[in-house]
Steps between C-alpha positions, in 0.01 A plus 500: 500500500136602535465284810819651644371848427183407688713374791370143454810290568303178509360548148831633365680195637237266356534653153882510520523148639727612785455645845560875510585716799381843613799644316298471179219726624683764705699811423595559139370161391145633455627780280698247291201271443280793389768631267568161341128418463451832318794419272356158416152642443646745249701225326434138605809391304716658771391243760791263435743781586340589830584421859492142631549345840856411593471140619773297668532127556275199460243628750432815299619753756412845361774744600400800288429598142697582187437589140532759230334840487364409157602353167813616317478857371575604141875460552473167685540623858316337791501627856510253787347519842522270801404512864565259784279483809679625815508156664700361205747782433877456520477134396585532129143495369524841326817386327328178390204699366740727311675201344168359380389837358831535313469146363146564385599827332793330324266230367284760321638593158337845512672598826835675459538684832393443861447806720483530878404824673597525866480767767852615592410420863404139423832341595358146483379533138820672394692205648264253331579624148873522572698241307248465218653756265248778560635844412353822636368697200319786671230584749129576496221625721229244577162627628477212748864451601669838446856518366625179342829401345462331160711193424512292182663180382487326160246219498753268342860581593747484211761337722378177668700592810259795548200268535302470824713389790 
């Protein structure tokens, strides 16, 4: 993340073991890397909950990134985040990232609830979480993103038919 923050794609790719695109050093990405590095500096134990590259196929094609905003809170809630590079959108990669995040959350005994916060104008993300049992539980104001709708789903559905589809 430090190399990405410095705009050094070559070094970031070397450390990550995959080739990264400009998507990882433009726009909001720089803000994300700074924020996550600060979180990990404050508590290195949070690193395993942070953002990772979303990689597809045997050749290690990096299509975006996904992860949690941090470890479970005191009631067992984790918030997810995912982003797909523009060249790879509308191909099911966000949905695949969501499935993996839900599986990872369900595998952690301390996680009881998975949260997603989405701008009401983000039709693609709203469609991505559709069909996974997320229920709108409120809204919030985010300093970076503005108004967001708050959705939650149990980490481990009681009814097996409610599991990831």
